[in-house]
C-alpha positions in Angstrom: 13.4 77.4 104.2 10.5 76.1 102.2 9.3 78.1 99.3 6.2 78.1 97.2 8.3 78.9 94.1 10.8 76.1 93.6 12.8 78.2 91.2 13.5 80.8 93.8 14.7 80.0 97.3 15.3 83.7 98.0 13.8 85.3 101.2 10.4 87.0 100.6 8.9 88.5 103.7 7.0 91.4 105.3 8.1 92.9 108.5 5.2 94.3 110.6 5.3 96.2 113.8 4.4 99.5 115.4 6.8 102.5 115.5 9.7 101.6 117.8 9.2 97.8 117.7 12.7 97.3 116.2 12.1 97.0 112.5 15.0 99.4 111.9 17.3 97.2 114.0 16.3 93.8 112.7 15.9 94.7 108.9 19.7 95.3 108.5 20.4 91.9 110.3 18.2 90.2 107.8 19.9 92.0 104.9 23.4 90.9 106.2 22.4 87.3 106.8 20.4 86.6 103.6 21.6 89.3 101.2 18.0 90.2 100.6 17.0 93.8 99.6 15.4 96.0 102.3 12.4 97.5 100.6 11.4 100.5 102.8 8.5 102.1 101.1 9.3 105.5 102.5 12.9 105.3 101.1 11.5 104.0 97.7 9.0 106.9 97.5 11.7 109.5 98.2 14.1 107.9 95.6 11.4 107.8 92.9 10.5 111.4 93.5 14.1 112.6 93.5 14.9 110.6 90.3 11.8 112.1 88.6 10.5 108.7 87.4 6.9 108.7 86.0 5.7 107.0 89.3 7.7 109.5 91.3 6.2 112.5 89.4 2.7 111.2 89.9 3.4 110.7 93.7 4.9 114.1 94.0 1.8 115.8 92.6 -0.3 114.0 95.2 2.0 114.7 98.1 2.4 118.4 97.1 -1.4 118.7 97.5 -1.1 117.1 100.9 -2.7 113.8 99.7 -1.8 110.2 100.4 -0.1 108.3 97.6 -2.5 105.6 96.3 -2.1 101.9 96.8 -1.7 101.4 93.1 1.3 103.8 93.0 3.0 102.1 96.0 2.4 98.6 94.5 3.7 99.9 91.2 6.9 101.1 92.9 7.4 97.8 94.6 6.8 95.9 91.4 9.3 98.1 89.6 11.9 97.4 92.2 11.3 93.6 92.2 11.4 93.5 88.4 14.5 95.5 87.9 16.6 95.2 91.0 19.1 92.3 90.6 19.5 91.8 94.4 15.7 91.3 94.8 15.7 88.8 91.9 18.7 86.8 93.3 18.3 87.0 97.1 14.8 88.2 97.7 13.3 91.1 99.7 12.2 92.3 103.1 9.2 94.7 102.9 9.0 97.3 105.6 6.3 99.9 105.9 3.9 98.2 103.4 1.3 96.8 103.5 -0.4 99.0 106.1 -4.0 98.0 105.3 -5.8 94.9 104.1 -6.6 96.3 100.6 -2.8 97.0 100.3 -2.0 93.4 101.4 -4.5 92.1 98.8 -3.0 94.2 96.0 0.5 93.2 97.0 -0.4 89.5 97.0 -2.0 89.9 93.5 1.1 91.5 92.2 3.5 89.0 93.8 1.4 86.1 92.4 1.8 87.7 88.9 5.6 87.8 89.4 5.5 84.2 90.8 7.2 85.4 93.9 4.6 84.9 96.7 5.4 85.9 100.3 6.9 83.2 102.5 6.5 85.0 105.9 4.8 87.9 107.6 6.8 88.5 110.8 5.1 90.7 113.4 7.2 92.4 116.1 4.9 92.8 119.1 5.5 95.3 121.9 3.2 97.1 124.4 2.4 100.7 123.8 3.9 101.9 127.1 7.3 100.4 126.3 7.2 101.9 122.8 6.9 105.4 124.3 10.2 105.1 126.2 11.9 103.4 123.2 10.8 106.0 120.7 11.6 109.2 122.6 15.2 108.0 122.9 15.6 106.8 119.3 18.5 108.1 117.2 18.7 107.5 113.4 21.5 107.5 110.8 19.7 109.1 107.9 21.8 107.6 105.0 21.5 104.0 106.1 18.4 103.9 108.3 20.5 102.3 111.1 18.8 103.1 114.5 20.2 103.4 118.0 18.8 104.3 121.3 20.2 106.7 123.9 19.5 104.2 126.7 18.9 100.7 125.3 21.3 100.7 122.3 23.7 103.7 122.4 26.2 104.4 119.7 29.9 103.8 120.6 30.5 107.6 120.2 27.8 110.0 121.3 25.5 111.0 118.4 27.7 109.3 115.8 27.0 106.3 113.6 29.2 103.3 114.5 29.9 102.4 110.9 30.5 105.8 109.2 31.1 108.2 112.1 28.4 110.5 110.5 26.0 112.4 112.8 22.9 110.8 114.1 19.6 112.6 114.3 16.4 112.4 116.3 13.3 112.4 114.1 11.0 115.4 114.7 8.0 113.0 115.1 9.8 110.9 117.7 8.0 112.4 120.7 5.3 111.1 122.9 2.4 113.1 121.4 3.3 112.3 117.8 3.8 108.6 118.8 0.4 108.3 120.3 -1.2 109.4 117.0 1.0 107.0 115.0 0.1 104.1 117.4 -3.6 104.9 117.1 -3.3 104.8 113.3 -1.3 101.5 113.5 -3.8 99.8 115.8 -6.8 100.8 113.6 -5.2 100.3 110.1 -2.4 97.9 110.3 -3.2 95.4 113.1 -6.0 93.8 111.0 -3.4 92.6 108.4 -2.1 90.3 111.1 -5.4 88.2 110.9 -5.1 88.4 107.1 -1.7 86.7 107.2 -2.7 84.3 109.9 -5.4 83.0 107.6 -2.7 82.4 104.9 -0.6 80.5 107.5 2.5 82.7 106.9 2.3 84.9 110.1 4.8 84.6 112.9 4.6 86.7 116.1 7.8 87.7 117.9 8.0 89.2 121.4 10.0 92.4 120.5 10.1 93.6 124.1 13.1 91.3 124.6 16.7 92.4 124.0 17.5 92.8 120.3 19.8 89.7 120.2 17.0 87.4 121.6 14.5 89.0 119.1 16.9 88.3 116.3 17.3 84.6 117.4 13.5 84.2 117.5 13.2 85.7 113.9 15.8 83.2 112.6 13.9 80.4 114.3 10.5 81.4 112.8 12.1 81.6 109.3 13.2 78.0 109.7 16.9 78.4 110.3 
């Protein structure tokens, strides 16, 4: 795959898509194939808070008051991970859950340019809202790894148990039709505009994520140039 930074052929990409589009299914595939680090901003935020880092302490103060963590803190956390995590430095990263807005995308680009690790691809998983409702309401999650299953479309081998560890699966409290509608509204208003942002930079690729996961995976590999 071509890279703007000749010293680093590692994978550097953003995974974009509404809740239920399959990011939780495809991100582990990318990790397994490329060895890249899956940077889920939600997981990073929880880790920084639990470890009591300066950024985590700052974020906790904001969250305890019911506020949203600032773009600067989120970009700071990502920068910290990219600068200190040996997997990120060697094999690259898959960003999931960030950026969600154009200002975040701009701040992220600025920081990545400073590190001389610009993004290579922004892959959007595209699915109609109606299909997402049926997908989300049957979704099951393995909390420790983030692996996701579906009661109908991708059931675990054993009922309510993770295929790899055998640990219990959960259904997230916000995985219901009403909560999903709010999350989709927010996604369409805030996050969809970043698709145009990445199109203008010529790094966007759109994937039909309504297909079965194997076909989606094949299309992702193609758009990455493999």
